[in-house]
Structure formats: C-alpha cells, structure tokens
C-alpha positions, 0 to 999 in steps of 0.5 A: 724382506726386512721390515715386514712380517712373516705373513706379508713376506709368506704373500709376497712369495705365494705372488712371486712363486705364481708370477715365476710359474707363469713365466716359465710356463710361457718360455716353455711354451716359447720354441728355441727359447735360451735354456738358461733363461728357463733354468734361471726361472726354475731355481728361482721358483725353487728357492722361493719355494724354500723360503716360503716353506721355511716362512710357513713352518714359523707360521704354524704349517700353512702351505702353499697352495692349500690355502 
C-alpha cells in the first residue's frame, strides 16, 4: 500500500473486505469444503477490518458500511 493515499488504501480495503466476505459466504454454503480455507478467509477479513479501522481513525472517523 506504499505510495498511495490513506483514502486510496481505505477504498481498496473496503473492496477487499467485500470480496472476501462474498467468498466466505460462498464457501459457507458449499458442503464439505475445507474448514482451513474458511478460517483463513475469516482471519483475512479480520485483519483487513483492523487495518481499515486504523486508517479511518486517521481520516477522521469514517466507518466502513456507514459512508
């Protein structure tokens, strides 16, 4: 994310979270899929949301899902 503004990083993280959540929802509807992949997707979403929260604090309190 180097060389980008915080706003650009924020937008990229929001898009990433949306893609990962969609992917996770698809996996959760697929029977007998590897639990490890679902756990990895959950962890990726958690990390991205934490990064997003830190960026949003710097940007002045915008919150994902409330824009």
